[in-house]
C-alpha positions, 0 to 999 in steps of 0.5 A, spaced: 499 498 498 503 506 497 504 511 503 499 516 505 499 524 506 496 525 512 497 532 514 495 534 507 488 533 510 490 536 516 488 544 517 491 548 521 486 554 524 491 561 526 490 564 532 484 559 535 483 557 540 487 565 542 493 569 538 499 565 538 496 558 538 496 554 531 491 549 532 491 542 527 482 542 525 483 533 524 475 534 521 479 534 516 481 528 516 476 526 519 471 526 513 474 524 509 473 515 508 480 513 506 483 518 511 479 515 516 481 509 515 489 508 513 489 512 520 486 508 523 490 503 521 497 505 521 496 507 528 493 499 530 498 496 527 504 499 529 502 496 536 497 490 533 501 484 536 503 487 543 497 483 547 495 491 548 488 490 552 486 497 553 485 504 550 484 510 554 482 516 549 483 523 551 477 527 552 474 529 546 478 529 541 483 523 543 476 519 543 474 520 536 481 516 534 481 511 540 474 508 539 476 505 532 484 504 535 480 499 540 476 496 535 482 494 531 485 492 538 479 488 540 480 492 546 477 494 551 476 504 550 478 507 555 475 514 557 480 519 560 474 525 561 474 532 564 472 534 571 465 532 571 464 528 568 464 521 571 460 519 575 463 514 579 468 515 584 475 518 579 482 518 580 484 526 577 492 528 575 491 536 573 496 537 567 499 543 563 496 545 555 502 550 551 496 555 551 494 554 559 492 548 565 486 542 565 485 537 568 484 528 565 480 524 570 479 516 570 474 510 573 477 507 579 476 501 576 477 502 569 484 498 569 487 493 571 493 492 574 494 486 569 492 490 563 497 493 557 496 500 556 496 504 550 495 511 551 491 514 543 490 521 542 490 525 536 496 531 537 501 532 542 503 537 544 508 540 550 507 532 552 501 534 558 496 531 557 501 525 555 504 525 561 498 526 566 495 519 563 501 516 564 501 518 571 494 516 572 496 510 570 500 509 574 494 509 579 492 502 577 499 499 576 498 498 569 503 497 564 503 501 558 505 499 552 504 505 547 502 511 546 499 513 538 497 520 536 495 522 529 500 528 530 506 531 533 508 538 533 516 537 535 518 544 535 513 543 542 519 536 544 514 533 546 518 526 547 523 529 552 517 531 556 513 525 556 521 521 557 522 523 564 515 521 565 515 513 561 520 509 556 513 507 552 513 506 544 511 513 542 509 512 536 505 519 531 503 518 523 504 526 521 511 531 525 510 538 524 517 542 524 
């Protein structure tokens, strides 16, 4: 199968949600059937034989990518949500963004120590969300096998930040310099 240009299907929106930020709009990739299918296939195939039992997706765009990857890997799907969205007991973790801070929560019974987990998100920028997810997973004692992203903002050096928290496999389809 020929290489696919995912970056051609992602639109950059300057000064959104605030001045100086370049928002990467993936809806143009998602609406393209071939592009969306290939993205899910490539992310899944990279981790296909690694015994993944749970796929974690961060709110909100991470859900869109994590769900079909979990399906392809025959794994359960675990959402990490913003505060106040989950009805039972949760673990919480604050994290920094390139333009502020936020928090993620996950049910305390969503993952077990025997799970092999893949974190999936649309974007890794500063690495803050990925590190927050890794910290939440450490509360379960599960094995973090890898992290998969549609795109990585290389100019922000997110791998350096993530490497301080975990040595798991990091795989990104698109690298933005």
